[in-house]
C-alpha positions in Angstrom: -111.1 -28.6 33.9 -110.6 -27.4 37.4 -107.2 -26.0 38.2 -105.2 -28.2 40.6 -104.8 -25.1 42.8 -108.4 -23.9 42.7 -110.8 -24.9 45.5 -113.5 -27.2 44.3 -117.0 -26.9 46.0 -118.5 -30.4 46.3 -122.1 -31.1 47.2 -123.2 -34.4 48.8 -127.0 -34.8 48.4 -128.0 -37.2 51.1 -131.5 -38.5 50.2 -134.3 -40.7 51.2 -136.0 -42.9 48.6 -139.8 -43.1 48.1 -141.7 -45.7 46.1 -142.1 -43.7 42.9 -138.9 -43.6 40.8 -139.9 -40.5 38.9 -140.6 -38.6 42.1 -137.2 -39.7 43.4 -135.5 -38.3 40.3 -137.5 -35.1 40.6 -136.3 -34.6 44.2 -132.8 -35.4 43.2 -132.9 -32.7 40.5 -134.2 -30.2 43.0 -131.2 -31.0 45.2 -128.9 -30.5 42.3 -130.4 -27.1 41.7 -129.9 -26.3 45.4 -126.3 -27.4 45.3 -125.6 -25.3 42.2 -127.3 -22.3 43.8 -124.8 -22.8 46.7 -121.9 -22.7 44.3 -121.1 -26.5 43.9 -119.3 -27.6 40.8 -119.4 -31.3 41.7 -122.7 -32.9 42.9 -122.9 -36.4 44.2 -126.0 -38.5 44.7 -126.3 -41.8 46.7 -126.2 -45.3 45.3 -129.3 -46.4 43.4 -131.1 -43.2 44.5 -133.9 -43.7 41.9 -135.8 -46.3 44.1 -135.9 -47.8 47.5 -132.8 -50.1 47.9 -134.0 -53.0 45.8 -131.8 -55.8 47.2 -133.3 -56.5 50.6 -135.0 -59.6 49.0 -134.8 -61.6 45.8 -137.7 -60.4 43.6 -137.4 -60.8 39.8 -140.0 -58.1 39.4 -137.4 -55.5 40.6 -135.4 -56.0 37.4 -138.0 -53.7 35.9 -136.2 -50.9 37.6 -133.2 -51.4 35.3 -132.6 -49.2 32.3 -129.8 -48.7 29.8 -127.0 -46.3 30.3 -127.3 -43.9 28.5 -131.0 -44.0 29.1 -134.0 -42.1 30.5 -132.6 -41.2 33.9 -129.0 -40.5 32.8 -130.4 -38.2 30.1 -132.5 -36.3 32.7 -129.4 -35.9 34.8 -127.3 -34.9 31.9 -129.8 -32.1 30.9 -129.7 -30.7 34.4 -125.9 -31.0 34.6 -125.6 -29.0 31.4 -128.2 -26.4 32.5 -126.5 -25.9 35.9 -122.9 -26.5 34.6 -122.2 -29.0 37.3 -120.5 -32.4 37.2 -122.7 -35.2 38.6 -121.8 -38.6 40.1 -124.3 -41.3 41.1 -125.2 -44.9 40.3 -128.0 -46.5 38.3 -129.5 -50.0 38.0 -128.1 -50.7 34.5 -129.7 -53.1 32.0 -126.7 -54.0 29.8 -128.5 -56.6 27.8 -131.2 -59.2 28.5 -130.2 -61.0 31.7 -127.1 -58.9 32.4 -127.5 -56.1 34.9 -125.0 -53.9 36.7 -124.8 -51.4 39.5 -123.2 -48.7 37.5 -121.6 -45.4 38.5 -122.2 -42.6 36.0 -120.0 -39.5 35.7 -121.7 -36.7 33.8 -119.6 -33.7 32.9 -120.7 -30.1 33.3 -121.8 -29.9 29.6 -124.0 -32.9 29.9 -121.6 -35.3 28.3 -121.3 -38.8 29.8 -117.7 -38.6 30.9 -117.6 -42.2 31.8 -119.0 -45.2 33.7 -117.8 -47.7 36.3 -119.6 -51.0 36.9 -119.4 -52.0 40.5 -116.7 -54.7 40.9 -117.3 -56.0 44.5 -120.8 -57.3 44.8 -122.0 -58.2 48.4 -124.2 -61.1 49.4 -125.2 -60.4 53.0 -128.5 -60.5 54.9 -130.7 -57.8 53.3 -128.0 -57.0 50.8 -128.8 -59.6 48.1 -126.9 -57.8 45.3 -125.4 -61.0 43.7 -129.0 -61.9 42.7 -129.3 -58.6 40.7 -125.9 -57.5 39.6 -123.2 -58.9 37.5 -119.7 -57.8 38.7 -118.1 -55.1 36.5 -115.6 -56.3 33.9 -114.2 -52.9 32.7 -111.7 -52.5 35.5 -110.9 -49.5 37.7 -110.8 -46.0 36.1 -110.8 -42.3 36.5 -112.6 -39.6 34.3 -111.6 -36.2 33.2 -114.3 -33.6 34.0 -114.7 -29.9 34.5 -114.2 -30.6 38.2 -110.9 -32.4 37.7 -110.0 -36.1 37.3 -112.6 -38.1 39.3 -112.7 -41.8 40.2 -116.0 -43.4 41.1 -116.4 -46.6 43.1 -119.6 -47.9 44.7 -120.5 -48.8 48.3 -119.1 -52.3 49.0 -116.0 -51.2 47.0 -115.3 -48.9 50.0 -113.8 -51.7 52.0 -111.2 -52.8 49.5 -107.9 -51.0 49.5 -107.0 -52.5 46.1 -109.9 -50.7 44.5 -108.9 -47.3 46.0 -105.3 -47.7 45.1 -105.9 -48.8 41.5 -108.3 -45.9 41.0 -105.7 -43.5 42.4 -103.1 -44.9 40.0 -105.5 -43.9 37.2 -104.9 -40.3 38.3 -108.0 -39.6 40.4 -107.7 -36.6 42.7 -111.2 -37.2 44.2 -112.6 -40.6 44.9 -116.4 -40.6 45.1 -118.3 -43.5 46.7 -122.1 -43.4 46.1 -123.4 -45.5 48.9 -126.4 -47.3 50.5 -125.3 -48.6 53.9 -127.0 -48.9 57.2 -127.9 -51.0 60.2 -129.9 -54.1 59.4 -130.2 -55.5 62.9 -131.0 -54.1 66.3 -127.7 -54.9 67.9 -127.6 -51.9 70.3 -125.9 -48.5 70.2 -122.4 -49.8 70.9 -122.4 -52.1 67.9 -124.1 -49.5 65.7 -121.4 -46.9 66.6 -118.6 -49.5 66.0 -120.0 -50.4 62.5 -120.3 -46.8 61.5 -116.9 -45.9 62.8 -115.3 -48.8 60.9 -117.0 -47.6 57.6 -115.7 -44.1 58.0 -112.3 -45.0 59.2 -111.5 -47.4 56.3 -112.4 -44.6 53.8 -110.3 -42.0 55.7 -107.5 -44.5 55.4 -107.9 -44.7 51.6 -107.7 -40.9 51.5 -104.4 -41.0 53.5 -102.8 -44.0 51.7 -103.5 -42.5 48.3 -103.2 -38.8 49.0 -106.6 -37.8 47.6 -110.0 -36.6 48.6 -112.7 -39.2 49.5 -116.4 -38.2 49.0 -118.8 -40.7 50.5 -122.5 -39.9 49.9 -125.1 -42.2 51.6 -128.8 -42.5 51.6 -130.7 -42.0 54.9 -133.9 -43.2 56.6 -135.7 -46.5 57.3 -136.4 -48.7 54.4 -138.1 -52.0 55.4 -135.5 -53.6 57.7 -132.5 -51.3 57.0 -131.9 -48.1 58.8 -129.6 -46.2 56.4 -127.2 -44.2 58.6 -126.6 -41.2 56.4 -123.5 -39.4 57.7 -122.2 -38.6 54.3 -118.8 -37.0 54.6 -115.7 -35.7 52.8 -112.1 -36.5 53.9 -109.0 -34.7 52.7 -105.6 -36.3 51.9 -104.7 -36.2 55.6 -107.9 -38.2 56.4 -109.5 -35.2 58.1 -113.3 -35.1 57.9 -114.1 -31.7 56.3 -117.8 -32.1 56.7 -120.4 -34.7 57.8 -124.1 -34.8 57.3 -126.9 -35.9 59.6 -127.5 -39.5 60.7 -131.2 -39.1 60.2 -132.2 -36.3 57.9 -132.0 -35.5 54.2 -129.3 -32.9 53.6 -127.2 -31.1 51.0 -123.8 -31.0 52.5 -121.4 -28.6 50.7 -117.7 -28.8 51.3 -114.8 -26.9 49.7 -111.8 -29.1 48.7 -108.4 -27.6 48.1 -107.3 -29.8 45.2 -103.7 -28.4 45.5 -103.4 -30.3 48.7 -103.2 -33.5 46.7 -99.9 -32.5 45.2 -98.5 -31.0 48.5 -99.3 -34.0 50.6 -97.9 -36.4 48.0 -94.6 -34.4 48.1 -94.2 -35.1 51.8 -95.9 -38.6 52.0 -94.7 -40.2 48.7 -96.5 -43.5 49.2 -97.0 -44.0 45.5 -93.3 -43.5 44.9 -92.2 -46.0 47.4 -94.5 -48.8 46.4 -92.6 -52.1 45.9 -94.4 -53.2 42.8 -91.8 -55.9 42.2 -93.0 -57.6 45.5 -96.8 -57.5 45.2 -97.4 -60.3 42.7 -99.1 -62.5 45.3 -101.9 -60.0 45.6 -103.6 -61.6 42.6 -103.8 -64.9 44.6 -106.7 -65.7 46.9 -104.4 -66.7 49.8 -100.7 -67.4 50.2 -100.1 -71.0 51.2 
């Protein structure tokens, strides 16, 4: 496991998706090799990287993309992780059983072991993001996983907007919070609205980094897919919310960032938000609204 005082080199593989799942996996494996060659010990791939984003419409044929976890794709990733001695984080379209499917984050350790999974809890149902048609909400709760790169929490895309998810994952001991993502502009609303939407997305995640005193790693897909323009701009924020690196808005890229994991402890000494939580006063958070 990574020392808390040792810098961790993290790679964010910002990818496009073509129509052939096997080719998409091949291209992801090549990016993993590139990241390892550049010294990365943690490599992150976008949400559902194996295919074009499947949820722009409601098509039962797309359930054929699903596979078990462990399964063929996770095993290919595990073999490459073991060969290159890197920790991998991404999500897969999981077939749990007949009629039950999840958008599942997989965390693969540097020896190829499946360190853990997280099934996406917050499932969107927006224009061109018809995820409720495909995915059952996760029922395993929030978690973090011990790996050779440290204790990692993985959440997925829409989870990014919910402070409760980030906080509960931080309380599980995560030092890095990884968000595999597929987000973009689905309407032509002009550059001002586009900029505002992107800024909100980045700002809320930087806030999670600050409020929880950890690193946030958001790895997005990029490029035009049908009606969505995925905006890329994968980034890493440190526990002060500072953006340490940001990828292109339009191109594939392997962004490599060094993270000083010792900063987590130092920041939490001075900003002890976890210490000062009033857990005796938060019971109403489990209610939909307060009357």
